[in-house]
C-alpha positions, 0 to 999 in steps of 0.5 A: 854457622859451621856445618856439622860435617865441617865440625865432623872434618875438624874434630878427632873421630873415634879411634876405631876403624878398619883397615882393608888392603885392596892389594890382598884382594887382588893376590886373593883374587889372581890365586883363586884364577891360578887354581881354578884353571884358566877353562873355569869361570870366576865370578868374584861374591860381593854380597854382604857389602863384600863380607863388611869389606866395602862392595863398591871398594873390593868390586872396583879393585876385582873388576880391575883385576880380570873379573867378568863376574860379580856375584851379590844378593839381591838387585839393592846390593847390584844398583849401586855398583852400577852407579859407581861404573861396574861394568861387569855381569853381575849376577843376582844370586837370590833372585828378585821381587816383583816388579823389581824386573824392569829395572834388572833389564834397563842396568844389564843385571842377571838374575838367578830365576826358579819360580814360573813367575821370574820368567814371566814378569822378566819376559814381559820386561825384556819384551817391552823392550825388545831386549834379550835377557839373560837368566841363571837358574837355580835348581835345589838339590838338597839344600831345601833353601831355593831354587827349582826342585828336579820333580817340578823343573819340567813347568818351568823349563816349560815357561822358558820354552815360551818366553821368547826373550830370556836366554837361559844362560846359567844353571846352578845349585848351591853345595849344603857341606862342601868342607865335610869331605865324608858328607853322603849329601855332596854326592847325592846333590851332584847326582840331582845336578847331572839330572837337571842337567839331563832335563834341562839339555832335553828340553832344547837349552844349552846353558854356557855356565854350568855352576855349584862351586863355593869356596869349600868345594873350590878347595876339595872338589874339583867334581863339583866345578863344572865351568864356573865357580862362586868364591866367596870368603876366600877372596877375603882371605878365609874358608871354614875347616874342613872335617872329617868324621866329626874332625878337624882335616887340613892339609895336601890338597885341602888349602889355597894360600889366600891371606886376610884383607881386614885388619881390625884396630883400635886405640887404649882410650883410658888406663887403669890400676885396680888392686885384688879382688876388685869386680870389673865390667858389667855383672862383675864377671871378672875379678882381679886375682892381683893388682892389674894394669886395665886399659880401656878400649873404645870398640864393644858390641854395637862395633860388632865386636862379639859378646862371647869373646868376653873374658876368652878373647885376646888383642895385641898391644906393644907386641904382646897378646893382652886378654879381654877381660870382663863383659864386653858393652856396646862401647867399650871393652877391657882388657889386662895389659899387666906386665907389657912395659911403656902401654899407654893411651893412644896406643894402636891394639888390633882385634883383628890382624898381625903383627910382628909374628904375632895373629887374631884372625877371625876363625880365632873369633869365631872359634870362641864366637861359636860362629863362622868368619862369615859372620864375624866379617859381615858384623863389623858395623858401619859405625867402624870406618874402613880404611883402604890402601893398594 
């Protein structure tokens, strides 16, 4: 009797998929390297499954392109990279849980620390194997999430001085408003970080890597780079719009020529014809104004297709834009293809991507959904298979 896997291999799969261009990812990384310059180390952030693109595949491509550092959220994201044979330095950007310190030491990860117990636990684990363990110390300069405050920094530095098997390799913080050009908080965070650096050096430490710049700061705030930067969304072809006085600004130096790495596609499942005044979808939120030709797409919010695109978003089919009509449901979406010639079941539909001068990208989805391209990309669900191309 055939196994489930064998049966599935012989039948057609649900025709909704994402295409990930590793060649574009590599080019984006080269663009970031050139922008940062030879004196700045780039930590390529691959957390959240590489922002929905596939962490193992993307990390391999970045490693092959010369990425010496990769950034992840936590141990559970780091272990699959080691299992895949990726030997790059891996920074655990949000620390670790009690009990994980032995695996961190064994697998040669670099944890971010900010509390005395982090240091004490890692010292015990490193001492047991007589290993010198590198750590990066995070300072909270105003983000209000993770990190030691400047006021509490002396106690943490004292714990580090007592930890004979730990090396303070890095010092970091995180900017809260790097895309807001006139945000006074950025200058204040930089001032506090300078103060923290002074305190660290006065305590006898000389961290080799100092970092605070994310994608936004990499593009807009050269003064925050120090000697390491942590680009994330830029690697995948996006960055948030910059603002000044509440208005979007662009052009000049506020630009990085990166391209989207991921395209999201589906195929028409069914074609329907409706007369005027026909309510469509859950709640009948769309009513046809005239006779309409409607395509049913096998994609919905269970795939991560944001419900806020209902009656607002658009797709690309046969070199035309087609508007989404009605409420996006769990598995299905309706689009109006009235007037598009030759439309048929099985036609390819672009949900995210571009063709022949037409484009729908994650920034557009984010505007309609009152969200960000980060959320749009990360929310593409696991039931959407990723196909990788070089």
